[in-house]
Steps between C-alpha positions, in 0.01 A plus 500: 500500500135590461457572870809724503368685196158534666644628828706758305191626321296519820782685681544753215126574503470524879843628601383838633215357705717219639764749612231721658361209701848397617577862595196509725653228715870585457484859618364548848322833516363440846162386618354849490555539123424149384345278761507127429157483344569799270791321340271206415239740357757677283644169378152367421416822315813466285419137418134573419598789270730284284246350255355836421838667454620221272188530285543876472864456395396242242224731364751785476746280295248348256442814291874534441529164320162320500589207273803399703326522838197312370733229364683478837171479692371227266825305525496504879134404511554207261802382706319511830196337344715214377659462848156484659373248245800274558450510875132432452594196294683364805859587432730603780733798491790269427322340198373815329567512127678839483564491124125461451437802726761700310337406164163601635636839625674554165172431317325755721777758452538449123157386383233634732641814659584709195165426332 
């Protein structure tokens, strides 16, 4: 369930860039327009631009509702932090305590983020 939710979020954030990369290889424009190495360069450029674009989108949204977005950021950070701490403690992915991670994320969303 968590992986499906995560894949959905990643796809919704990266949908345009993923479609652009697939279009580079789906449509053959001929070697004179896009030689083989140029397709790799364009795909690499799209991938390298992603972190900057996502940060700019986040920065544009924060002023519209700062408390909500800070709470969401804090909740996600607390949840990932709990996942990392459980793995560091020696748990496997099958033995992770998901309710604990949910409680930690809720504490970040409710208690830390809005403050």
